[in-house]
N, C-alpha and C positions, 0 to 999 in steps of 0.2 A: 504493500499499500503506499505509505508515506513515512518520512521521518519528521519527528517532533522534537524540537529543541527547547530546553529550559534549564535554568540555573536553579531551580527550586528543588528542594529534597522530596516534595510531594508532587507527583506528576498527575495531572488530571486533564484529559483531552476528550473532546467529542469528535466522533467521525460520522458525518451525516451522509445520507443518501443510500445506506445499505438496505438490501431487502430483509424482510422480517423472516428469515429462515435459518436455520442452524448453520454456522459457519466456523471453520477452524482458524484460530489467531495464534501467533507467536509473538512473544515480547521479549526484548532485552534491553538493557540500559548500558550506554556507552558514555564514558567520561572524555575530557578534552584531551587525555594523554592516549586515547584510543583503546583504553582497557575495556572489555565487555564482560557483562555479567552472564551467567547461564541463561539459556533461552527457556522460557516457560511457555508451554503449549496448553491450549484450551479450546474447548468447543463452547461457543456462545450463540445465543439468538438475540439478535438487536431488536430493540422495540420498534413497533410500526410508527412511522413518522407520517403525519398528515398536514397538509397545507390547508389554511382557512382563507376563504375569499377576502381580500383587503377591502372591498367595497361594502361588506357588511359591518365594518368597525366605524365607530364614531367616538369623538371626544366626549368625555363626561365632565361636565362643569358643574360643581357643587357650590352652593352658597358659601362665601367666605373664603373660597380658595383663589389664589392668585392665578393670573393668566400663565399657563405653561407653554413654553416655546415649542411649537411643533413644526418649524419650518415656515410657517406662514404668520404674519402679524395680525393679531386679533384686536378689533377695535371696539 
């Protein structure tokens, strides 16, 4: 798939666009000196991802709230 780079000790990444069926994955960690950990193998089933139609969303303006910048100026 891809390489993901981080300086954090806790590695959290999302991989999007995978089919919701069982797949085999392999993981390893490499440091800046090119030392690699053992490879961990596992079978995972990604969660189904659904897109929502953006046209059905609208801003919710509650009393007492300030105007929130949404890319357009509100008058």
